[in-house]
C-alpha positions in Angstrom: 0.0 0.0 0.0 1.2 3.5 -0.8 2.1 6.0 1.9 -0.7 8.2 0.7 -3.2 5.3 0.9 -2.1 4.4 4.3 -2.5 8.1 5.4 -6.0 8.2 4.0 -7.0 5.0 5.9 -5.4 6.4 9.1 -7.5 9.6 8.7 -10.6 7.6 8.1 -10.0 5.3 11.1 -9.4 8.2 13.4 -12.5 10.0 12.1 -14.7 7.0 12.6 -13.2 6.3 16.1 -14.0 9.9 17.1 -17.6 9.1 16.2 -17.8 6.0 18.3 -17.0 3.2 15.9 -14.5 0.6 17.0 -11.9 -0.7 14.5 -12.0 -4.5 14.2 -9.9 -5.2 11.1 -7.8 -3.2 8.7 -7.0 -4.3 5.1 -8.8 -7.6 5.5 -8.2 -9.7 2.3 -9.8 -12.7 0.7 -10.0 -14.1 -2.8 -12.7 -11.6 -3.7 -10.7 -8.5 -2.7 -9.9 -6.3 0.2 -12.0 -4.5 2.8 -10.2 -1.3 3.9 -11.7 -1.1 7.4 -14.1 -3.4 9.3 -15.6 -1.5 12.3 -18.2 -2.1 14.9 -20.9 0.5 15.4 -22.8 -0.7 18.4 -24.2 -4.1 17.5 -23.7 -3.5 13.7 -20.6 -4.5 11.7 -19.6 -1.8 9.2 -17.5 -2.5 6.1 -15.8 0.7 5.2 -14.4 1.7 1.8 -11.9 4.5 2.0 -11.6 6.6 -1.2 -9.1 9.4 -1.8 -9.0 11.6 -4.8 -6.9 14.7 -5.5 -9.9 16.5 -7.1 -13.6 16.2 -7.9 -12.9 15.8 -11.6 -14.4 12.6 -13.1 -16.8 12.2 -10.3 -14.3 12.5 -7.4 -13.9 9.9 -4.7 -17.6 8.9 -4.5 -17.8 8.4 -8.2 -14.9 6.0 -8.1 -16.9 3.4 -6.3 -18.2 1.6 -9.3 -20.8 -1.1 -9.5 -18.0 -3.6 -10.1 -16.2 -2.4 -7.0 -19.4 -2.6 -5.0 -19.9 -6.2 -6.1 -16.4 -7.1 -5.0 -16.9 -5.5 -1.6 -20.2 -7.3 -1.1 -18.5 -10.7 -2.0 -15.6 -10.0 0.3 -18.0 -9.0 3.1 -20.0 -12.2 2.6 -16.8 -14.2 3.0 -15.9 -12.3 6.2 -19.4 -12.9 7.6 -19.1 -16.6 6.7 -16.3 -16.9 9.2 -18.4 -15.7 12.1 -20.6 -18.0 14.2 -23.3 -15.4 14.5 -23.2 -12.8 11.8 -24.5 -9.4 13.1 -26.4 -6.8 11.1 -24.1 -5.0 8.8 -23.8 -2.1 6.4 -21.4 -0.6 3.9 -20.0 2.9 4.5 -17.7 5.0 2.4 -15.3 7.6 3.8 -14.1 10.1 1.3 -10.7 11.8 1.8 -9.1 14.7 -0.1 -5.5 15.0 -1.2 -4.5 16.5 2.2 -5.8 13.4 3.9 -8.8 15.3 5.4 -12.1 13.5 5.6 -14.6 15.3 3.4 -17.6 13.0 3.7 -18.8 10.0 5.5 -21.5 8.1 3.5 -23.4 5.8 5.9 -25.0 2.8 4.1 -23.3 3.9 1.0 -24.9 1.3 -1.3 -27.7 -0.2 0.7 -26.7 -3.8 0.8 
């Protein structure tokens, strides 16, 4: 992972922790892909995609989460949940970070899975 990518994830993890989420996993990988952050928000499990873009051109960070990327995230999350004895309620969030590694947006339930 690049230094810039690591800094973006650090910023997102700090931002979420300040809002009461507890980090459970970071860069969890399986054959379907990688989940940037897995957090707990009360009883819910939150799969977090961290996206960083230098500018809003071409749709910015939010626009970079394509349908194909969403499908890979859902597949990876299902794999993660399969390893739990009692899978909790879960959601997918996106944390958008600018070039200066400042969080610009937190999209809860980003794609309603």
